Every structure is written in C-alpha cells, then in structure tokens.
ROTORTOR-732554 format. One record per residue: x negated, y negated, z negated of N, C-alpha, C, O in turn; residue in three letters. Coordinates in pm, whole numbers, plus 50000, padded with zeros to 5 digits. Layout:
XYZXYZXYZXYZALA...
This chain:
508434959247335508454962847471507094967047537506184958847532MET506954975447581505684978947652505764981947792506854982247848ARG504574984547858504714985147999505694999248065506474999248160LEU505435006748005506265018448033507525017248036508195021848129LEU508085010447927509305005247885510115002448027511035008948075ASP509404989448083509984983248191509794990948313510704990448396LEU508684998448339508095003848479508035020048427506935023848389PHE509195030048424508835043248419507675049448546507765045948664PRO506935056248508506145063648629506735071248722506145075248822ALA507885073748698509065080448778509425068448897509755073149005ALA509395056348889509685046848973509125050149125509645047049231ASP508035056549105507295060049263505915056949258505455049649171GLY505095063249366503865063449373503025049649361501885048549317PRO503865039049412503175026749408503545015949300503185004249305SER504315021649201504625016449062503055012548956502855001848898ARG502175023948955501165023548889499995022149003498885026048967TYR500095017549120499055019349190498025008949222497755001049132GLY497425007749336496214998749329496604986349364495804977949322PHE497874979649450498084971549453498974960449330498904948149322HIS499834970749242499994964949129499124960149009499454952148921PHE498084965849024496944961548938496014950748996495424942048932ILE495984952949137495304939149192495784925449208495194915249243ALA497204928249167498104915249187497624912249045497174900749043GLU497554917948928497124913048780495864908248787495494899248711TYR495144913248868493634909448843493374894048944492404886848922THR494224891449036493914881149133494834872649006494184862748973ARG495914873548940496464861948864497214865248772498394863848803CYS497004870248638498034877048538499194867848530500254873948520PRO499294855848533500574849648574501524852348701502754852748695MET500824853948805501594856448916502334869448914503504871048950GLU501324880748858501884891048825503164894048734504034902348758TRP503084885048621504014885348534505254880448592506264886748561ALA505424866948698506354859648743507164868348841508304865348877LEU506494879248882506734886649000507504899448945508504903749003HIS506934905848821507464918748756508304917148644509234924848618HIS507964906148570508834909948443510224904348440510574894748508LEU510894909948367512354907948374512834892148287513094891448167PRO512864881148379513054869048275514474863748297515064855748226ILE514934869848413516504862248414517554874848391517704883648476ILE518194874548273519064887848250518544899248279519144906948353GLU517504901848232517054915748257516334921348380515794932248396GLY516504908348482515874913148601514734907648656514714895348646SER513504913948726512524907648762513094898448878514154900548938PRO512064886248903512114879448999512014885549139512514880449239ILE511334896849136510874900349297512004906349368511784906549489GLU513144911349335514304911349386513924918549518512924925349499GLY514434919449663514374924349752513484917049857514024906749898THR512644918749894511804911149990512514913650125512994924750151ARG512564902750214513054902650357512184912450451510954912850441PRO512794919050529511774927950615511034920650714511364909550755ALA510214925950744508934917450831507924927250867508244938450905GLY506674923350856505534930850903505384944250821505184955250873GLU505494941950693505424954650605506274964550640505974976350624HIS507484960350694508514969850711508324975350858508854986250879THR507754970450945507164977851065506074986351046506014997251102LYS505044981150955504174989850894504385005050844503735015350862GLY505405002350782505885011350712506675023650804506575035550777SER507395018650907508065023050980507015031351071507245043151094ALA505875025151121504685031051194504275041951111503615050851163PHE504605042850971503785053850883504735065950903504415077850889HIS505615062350928506845073950897506455080751036506165092651046GLN506475072151139506085080451270504785087451261504665097351334GLY504065085051207502655090951211502735102951125502145113451151LEU503595100751008503785113050911504635127550973504765139150935ALA505085119251091506095131151135505065138251246505055150451261SER504275130051315503515136151414502595148051334502495159251385LEU501905144751198501035148851160501575162351097500995173251103TYR502735159851039503095174350962503405184451084503055196251077THR504115178951201504455190551307503325199651360503485210651412GLN502055192851337501125201151367500635212951262499685220451283ARG501285213051173500965222651086502555230551047502875234950936CYS503345230751164504375238951172504565247251288504425242651401GLN504885259551264505235267751396506715263651470507775262151410THR506535262451594507525255551664508955266351659510135263051669PRO508505276851644509885286451670510485283751530511595278451520SER509725287451418510415288451288510425278251179511125278751079THR509485268151213509195257551154508245260851014508105252450925GLY507765271451012506825274050876505455269750889504685271250985GLN505305265350802503875262150779502675271250809502535283350787TRP501825262150866500625270850955499085262650970498995250950932CYS498235267851011497255259051024497275248451122497825252151226PRO496855236851126497195228251244496505233751376495355238151387ASP497585232351480497855236851581497305226851690497035230751804HIS497175215451656496805202451770498185196451800498265184351821GLY499275204351803500635202651871501335190551827501135189351706GLN502115180451875503325175351830504215168251929503915164752042TRP505385166851865506325157851969506715146551953507535143451867ASP506185139152029506365123752023507945120152015508175112651921LEU508665122452064510275120052052510715120251908511285110351860ASP510445132651827510735135851675509995122851588510515116551496ALA508715121151643508025109051567508775095251586509025087451494ALA509085093451714509965077251753511125078751684511525068051639LEU512025091151650513235092351576513025089351419513905084251350GLN511915092751376511555091351232511375076951200511765072751091ALA510795069051288510435056151268511765048851321511825037251281ALA512845052751402513665046051442514875049451311515575039451301ARG515115055451255515815058351135515195053151032516015049350949LEU513825051050992513535043350936514055028050920514545022950819TYR513815022251043514105008351047515635006451040516094996350987LEU516485016451094517545016751080518355011350944519335004050945LEU517845015650855518035017250661517635002850645518084996950546ALA516804996150733516624981550662517334970550758517004958650759THR518324976050834518814966050953519394954250864519214942550899VAL519924956550777520854944050682519604931850615519784920050584ASP518444939550610517174932250564516584920950654516134911150595GLN516554921250771516284914150887516864898850872518074896850866TRP515984889450867516784875150855517474873851031518514867451045PRO517114877351097517704877951241518074893651326517354903551310ASP519054893451397519284905551468518164908751561517654919751586PRO517904897751604516964898851711515624903751672514854909451750GLU515344900951537513744905251495514014920051473513134928051504ASP515254924651416515194937851413514994945951541514144954651559TYR515894941751625515424948651778514104948351836513684956951914GLU513304936051789511994935151835511124944551770510224950451832ARG511394946451626510724957251557510784967351597509734973751602ALA512054973651647512124988351673511424986351810511004997551839GLN511164979751887510584978852026509084980152006508404987552077ALA508644973651917507084971551851506594984951817505514989751850GLU507684991451734506955003351632506965013851747505945020251772VAL507965015351808508075023651922506665025952023505995035552061ALA506645008452047505045009652163503885012652044502805016752088ASP503965011351931502815017351864502355030551822501195034351803TRP503485037151810503615050851832503115058251945502205066551950ILE504065052652054503585059652212502095057952230501435067452274THR501535046652201500215040352230499445052552162498745060652222ARG499755052452004499205062551952498975076951991498015083951961TYR499865079452054500255095452135499345092752232498385100352229ASP499325083652325498485082452474496945083052421496105086652503ARG496635080552319495205074652262494795091152206493805096952250GLN495655096952112495205108852048495625120052074494855129552060TYR496715122052112497795131252132497265145052223496135145252273GLY498025153752232497105166152284496995162352459496185168752527PRO497725153152515497465149052657496855135652613497375127452689LYS496215130552549496005115252552494325115952583493615126052590GLY493975102652599492775101152660491375103852579490255103352630LEU491685106852439490705111852327491305119552235491255118152113ALA491985129452311492505141352193491505141952072490275141952072PRO492355142451977491755143151824491365155451801490205158351769GLU492315163951814492355180151814491225184951881491185182552002PHE490195192051825490065201051693489175189651563489125190751440PRO488675180751642487775173551555488585163551434488005157851341LEU489855163151457490655160551324491605176051295492135183451378VAL491565176651189492275187651119492935183151018492275178250927GLN494325183551007495345184350886495265193350781495725204650793VAL494615188650655494615200050566495905205950531496745197550497TYR496255217150530497225224250487497035236650398496075243450434CYS497605240750308497685252550206499145259250186500035256850268ASP499285265050109500625270150083501685262050056502845265250081GLU501285248749994502395240750000502995231050107504025224250104THR502185232250190502515224650333501165217450368500085217550309GLY501585210950487500235197450482500325188150432501405183450397PRO498945181650411498835172850293499105158950394498225152250448TRP500335157050402501045144050460501615136350324502135142250229VAL501455124450330502085113950228502185119950116503225117450055GLU501045131150040500855134949946500535123949815499705114949813ARG501525128449701501155120249590500095122849516499555133649541GLU499425113449398498925118149288499475107349163500125096849165PHE498935114449073499085106048936498145113348835497995125048799THR497475099048801496335104648702496845094948553497305083648539VAL496515104748469496765097648346495625090548288494485095248293PRO495925078348228494815069848195494885066148064495925061048023LEU493795067947979493865061647817495035069047709495935077047735GLY494675063847601495535070947511497105064847512497965071347453PRO497435053047577498585049047539499655056947684500725053247731ALA499095064347705500365073247834500495063547967501545064148029GLY499535055248008499535050248109499105057648256498545068548248LEU499295053248354498605061448492498385053548560498655041748536TYR497645059248697497155055448821497575063848896497455076048887PHE498355054449014499515062849113498845058149249498125048449272THR499375069449343499285064649454499645078449582499615090649567GLY499955070549698500195081449789499215080849934499025071150008ARG498705093649945497995093050031498365096350191498655108150210LEU498405088050301498755088350413498595103050470499535110050507ASP497375106350470496875120050535495635124150442495025115550379LEU495265139350434494515144850409493915151550513494635161050544VAL492815150950590492475158250724490735158850720490085150450659ALA490335166350770488685167650818488705158250941489525158551033SER487765150950928487265145051051486075147851086485305140451025TRP485295157851182484285161451230483595169351110482395168751087GLN484535176751036484135188150956484165183450822484225191850732GLY484135171750796484395167750640486155159250611486865151050670ILE486175166950494487445161750444487695154950348487235156550235LEU488635144750391489145132550295490375127250334491105130850426GLY490545117150243492005111950254491995101050384490975094850411PRO493115099650451493225089250555494065077350518495015080450446TRP493975065250545494995054750563495195047350682494365040650744ASP496595049650712496855044450845497165025350805497715020050709HIS496555019850922496915005150902497215001351034496905008751128LYS497814990251051498304982951173497574968851168497554963351058THR497034963151263496214951651203496454940351322496844944951430ALA496304930651316496154920351413494904915751499493904917251430SER494664911751598493344907251657492624900551548491504903351506PRO493664888551498492834881651419492464888451269491614883951192SER492984895651256492464903051092491764916151134491534923951042THR491384919751256490814934551296489374932951213489204939151108TRP488524925651258487074924351208487004922351028485984926550974SER487764917850967487824918050827488424930150779488334932550659ARG488974937450848489644950350798488504961950766488434968850665LEU487634962050878486524971850855485394967750797484674976150743PHE485054954050798483794950550732484274948050573483414944150494THR485244949650541485664949050377485694960750328485844962050206SER485564971950411485484986950350484674992350241485055000550158LEU483254985550250482324990350147482684985550011482164990249909ALA483694974850010483574963549868485184970749832485364972949712LEU486214974049916487654973749908487904981949773487434993349768TYR488414978449694489004988649613489885000549620489675010049544GLY490795000649699491675008049724491145021649801491855031649795GLN490175021949857489555034149882488985043249705489245054049652PRO488375034449680487645037549557488985044749495489005056949504THR490165038049431490975042749383491835054349405492445060849320GLY491805056149535492535067049602491665079049613492205090049629TYR490305078049607489715089649608489545094849470489615106849446LEU489295083849361489335087749230490705098049210490595109949179MET491805092249230493005098149236492985112949267493285121949190GLY492555114049404492745124849478491705136849386492015148149350LEU490615130649371489535139449315490355145149133490285156649089ARG490865136549081491125139848975492435148148975492455158048903ARG493395145349039494305153349059494335168649141495175177549127GLN493375168349213493285177849300491615181349318490865178649412TYR491315188849180489935191649204489395205449281488245208849308PRO490775212549307490665223749394490145220449535490025229149622GLN489915210749549489885207349726488365210149743487435208749663LEU488405214049861487245218849946486525206749970487025200150061PRO485295200549906484675192249926483265188649887482865193349781ALA482535181749951481045180149892481005165849813481905157849788GLY479465165949782479285154749690479955140949731480505133949646ALA479905137949837480955124149887481945129949963481695139950031LEU483045124849958484475126250019484575111550087484545100850026MET484715113650252484915101050314486455094650291487355101950249PRO486705080250321488185077850298488125071550426487265062850440PHE488865074350522489195069250670489905059750667490935059750599VAL489555050250732490795039650781491165039950947490525037051048THR492295044250926492645047151075493785038251137495005039551128ASN492945027651211493855015151250494265016851360493725026151419ALA495355009251434495585003751537496084989651548496804983751467ILE495604985451656495684967951725497044967751747497514973651844ASN497954959651646499144957051712499594948851841500664949551902LYS498404940151867498344932751976497174931752068496574921252090ARG496864945152128495324943352188495664938452348496634940352422PRO494504931852364494554922752499494924930752611494654942752620ALA495584923752701496144927852823494604929052904494494939252973SER493704922152903492354921752976491524918352898491024907252881LYS491264931852825489894932452709488664925052765488354926152883PRO488084918752693486644914552688485544922652600485974931052521THR484384920852607483574924352495483784918252371483374923852270LEU484474905652363484704901652268486154907852200486414908452080LYS486784911152284488114918052217488024923252117486884926552084SER489144926352024488934936951918489884951451988490884950152057PRO489374962251956489514972152038491334976851997492084971051917PRO491604987752074492934989452054493094997551947494154996551885ALA492065007451901492425016651800491065015351723490145010451788PHE490815019151587489515021451530489815028851393490775027751317GLY488675036651386488445047151311487115046951205486015049651254ARG487205044051071485955043651001486015050050862486995049250789GLU484885056350832484945062150695484035054950604482895052550645ALA484375051350493483645047650367483805057550251484775063850209THR482365056850207482125067050113481905061649939481505050449908TYR482195070249861482115063949700481515074449644481875086049665ARG480435070749559479795081949444480705085349341481725079249308THR480265095149295480885100249138480955088349035481915085448964ALA479775082149043479845070648954480595057848982481025050648892ALA480725055649111482105045749166483275051649120483965044649045ASP483705063849148484785067949076485215066048927486285062348880LEU483965069948864484065070448725484395053148643485025050148542ASN483645044848740483815031648705485195027848726485925021948646TYR485455032148846487355025848872488145031248773488915023348718PHE488145041348739488805050248638488775044748502489745046748430GLU487825038348461487365029048369487955017448356488735014048267LEU487585011248448488414996748472489684995848508490164984448505MET490585007548554491795007748590492665008248458493735002548442ALA491785018748339492175017848223492335007148144493335004648077THR490984998448154490914988748068492154976548140492604968048063THR492434976548229493284965048279494474971648262495174964748188LEU495004981148294496364985848206496824985148088497994983448054LEU495664986948006495774985247870495954971547858496894968947784SER495314960247911495574950447873496544945347926496984936247855GLU497264947248045498404944848065499604948447987500664942047990MET499404958247924500434965247840500244958047708501304957747645ASP499324952547652499044943147560499474931647556499794926447450ASP499564925347673500224911747711501864914447735502624905847690ARG502314923547788503594926047809504364928447661505554925547644VAL503534933947561503894935047445503934924047342504764924747251MET503104914347350503084901547296503994890547374504184880047314SER504474891747483505454882447518506704887747500507694880847477TRP506714902647510508054909647416508234903547280509094895047257GLY507704906447224507554899747059508094885547023508814882446929PHE507544877247127507734863847137509204860047184509844850747135ASP509634867747279511194868147344512044873547232513064867147207VAL511804883547164512784889647070512744879746979513854877846928ASP511624870646927511954860646830512254848346865511874838846796ALA512944846846973513384836047025512834825447101513434815047130GLY511654828447131510824820747216511634820947370512214830447422VAL511454805647430512024808447587511214816647675510064813247698ASP511704827247728510944836647830509974828547901508824832047874PRO510044820747966509234812248065508164806047972507064805048027ILE508224801647848507174795647761506744806547729505514805847735GLU507064816347698506334827447648505094835747723504134841847677ALA505594832747865504604836647993503424828747946502294833647932LEU503764815847922502284807247938501384810547815500164808647814GLY502134816047706501474816247614500324830147635499244828547579LEU500504841347702500184852747680499394856947857498454864747875HIS500134849247962499124853448080498624842548129499194831648131PHE497324845448180496144832148204497004827448323497954834148364PRO496594813848385497124810748507495574806348584494784797648544ARG495434814848701494054812248779493704797348821492714790348803VAL494704795748871494594782048914494254770948801493814760148840GLY494414773048671493764763348568492384762748560491824753548501MET491644774148629490374776748618489604775548777488424772348787PHE490374778348886489794774848984490364765249065489864765049177THR491264756749043492044745149116492754754849242493524748849317GLU492564767049262493284774949397494324782049351494264788449246VAL495464781349432496524792649405497124798049549498104794549616CYS496104808249568496194812649692496564831249680496034840149612TYR497464831449761498204847549790497744851049914498354844850001ARG496824859349962496684866050110496444855450217496644857350337TYR495904841250149495234830650221496424819850262496324811350350GLY497704822350169498564814750156498964807050023498414811449921ARG499574799350012500004791149878500814803249769501684810349819ALA500514804649647501434816449580502734809049581502944797249551CYS503404816649614505064812249606505454810149487506564804849483GLU504774813249339505154808749212504594794649178504824789449069PHE503894789049269503044778249233503974768149157503564764649046GLU505234762649202505884753549165506304757249023506284749948924PRO506654768149032507364772948859506194776148754506364774048634LEU505194780548797503944781048723503344766548681502574766148585CYS503564758748727503014745948715503794736248626503354725648582GLY505024741448605506104737048543505884742048356506054735948251ALA505554752748383505484758948236504894748848138503944742148178ILE505354747048007505094740947915505554728047920505524720647821GLY506094723548059506754711548048508204709848074508724698648070HIS508974722248106510504720048131510694733848150510294741048241GLU511574737148020512304749248007513264753148107513394764848144LYS514044741548158515124745548290514464748448388515284750748477GLY513204750148435512564752048555512924764048599513164764748719SER513034773748536513314788848565514424788248645514344792048762LEU515624783348592516954783248646517054778548775517794783448860SER516144766848794515974758348931515404767149041515944766749152ALA514474774349022513414779849102514194787349189515204793449152PHE513714787049321514394794149428513134800649501512244794049555LYS513174811949496511984818549578512194819749732513224823549787LYS511194816349782511314811349938511324825350010510604834449969ARG512104826950111511934838150198510764838950226510174828550197PRO510044847550274508814853150333508664864950390509244874650341GLN507904866150495507764878250582506144879550571505404870550611VAL505764889250523504434892950540503694893250677504134900550766VAL502334883850703501844880450775501134892250850501534903850847GLY500044887850915499204896251000498504906250936498214917350981ASP498184900350798497464912250692498324920150683499364916450628SER498214934050732498934945050687498884949950574497854956350551ASP499984948950456500174952650330500834965550332501184969850221GLU501044971350413501814984650398501164996350322499944996350342ALA501725009350217501525016250145501445029450240501205040450190GLU
C-alpha cells in the first residue's frame, strides 16, 4: 500500500496540496487518523458539516465569476484582455448555487439561510469597494492575466516531486497584475479577531511559498521578474459599524515575496515530507496485511506530537482525535467506540 494507491492525484488539486502536507507536519498521528482507511476501508474524515469553510468557498465562487467576466466579451462571451467590467448579479447567482448544493450539510436550516445572506453581503460589499462603480475601482491597477486558454481564474497546478511519482498540487484563486507586477492571488475571509494575524504571518506562512513554487514550475512561460508577489486579498466578514482607529479595515490587500532559494527549499521539503508519508503508509499497510490491528499499527508508525509537547491543539482548539489517540496501545476496541464530534470551522478561514 502506497500513498498514491490511497489518494490518486486525480482526486483534485487539494489532495497533495499545502494543507494536506501541513497537517502531517503538525502531527503525523492526526494526519493518519484523518485520512487513512481504518474502518472497513473508509477514512474517518467523512463529510464535514457545512460552516465557515463553506461560506468561504461560496465567496470564492462569487469572486471567480466576477474576475472571469472581466475577460469575456459581453456580446459573444469570447475571451479577451481584461476590460474591467463585471455583473454583480451573475456573481451572486454563482455563490447561491454553490450554497444550494450544500443545503443538506447544514446542521440547521436557519444556518443555511444566514449563510446565503452573509455571502451575498460579502460579495456585494466587494463590488461596492472594488467594482467599476466602487469606492476604489481596482481596474486598471489590477488586471486579470488572460491568454488563449482564457482568464487565469481558479487555475490548477500539479508539480511532480521525487522518484516515487508523488506530486504537489494546488489551485490558484487568481493570477493578476497589481500595479504592473504579475502574481497569484489568494482570496480570504477573516473575522476582526484574526485580521491582524492573517497579515502579520505572511512573511513566514508556507502556502505563499508553495503556491509560488507550483506556479513557477508548471508555468515557466509566465512573464515575471526575479521576484513574483503572492497577494493576499481579504475581506473582513464583520467590519465595525462605527469604525475607530483600532478597528480592522473592511478590506485588505498585501503582497509577500519569495526568492528562488525559498522556492527551491520548499520543493525539497515537500519532496522529503511526502516521501516520509509514503514510507509510513507503506509500513503501516504491511503490518495491517500481516494481521496487526489497524489502530495499533498506527501507534507503531505515526508519532503523536502530544507525547513530546504535552499539547494537542488544532487551530487553537483541542484536536478532535485526542480521545482516540490517547487510547492507542491500551484498548483495541477504542476505534469502534470513537465518535467524531460535529465541528464547524471557526473564524480562522481555512477555505482553498
């Protein structure tokens, strides 16, 4: 059993993406419990209840519609250079349809209705800020990159890594020039409490490094200088009704840069980590095939970070697998009794 046997690269751009690897670096045991087929060949992860991450994804759909429209000739729909015009109603419809497909995943019907209203408000405020008639129209300072294949909106990349045939994958929300400099954009929704951390972490955050590496490796033909910016494009989900000097702004954009050496090192680290994951999965599979209980075999091959740090936290909350993880080596029946608690992703927006 190998990593690619369990997770084909064709599963989608997030399968071997940044968060897939980052979860492993945070705690190999958490990653294993989240992804490996432990019960009747199916992973524990299942279907996560709809929540903040769903609203973030719907917002992404709305913005994808806005930026795609800017590279279409209104009369024919053919691709063309960015002309700066978009239709707000079409973007709102795209977000509504995305949320409609998740209607059965919401814990409460009222949550679904509130989500529709919130996402519509975010997209409408975005249009009023950056749209053709907005307070700060972004065109022509911001121009969507468009070639014969169309606008670079939701553009995917797949970069082969190492001799084992593994990949680093991702999806870029947008590739656009900002003040004449081309680079990938990442749309974010953030609450007032996480706003400051979102921007202060950019210089050290791994996702910009990985996405810049993926873009450079798969699309070397892109016109770019020695440094390509990664733009974080954020909207405050709950801006203050009466803002003060201390209130987070309603919108924010900031570029961070990585050197060629940074990209090379990320590629090396991603290759090393994926190879290590592959080796651990293979060793675990050998033991399971030999008759070792799957949950006991996890304890032999996937370290538990809490054993060394005494802390098991995920995004500031206790890891949902802590009760099961703590029982490894003590009770073989603990897996069948484990019930994953429902969760809704909180204010730290984790949408791709």
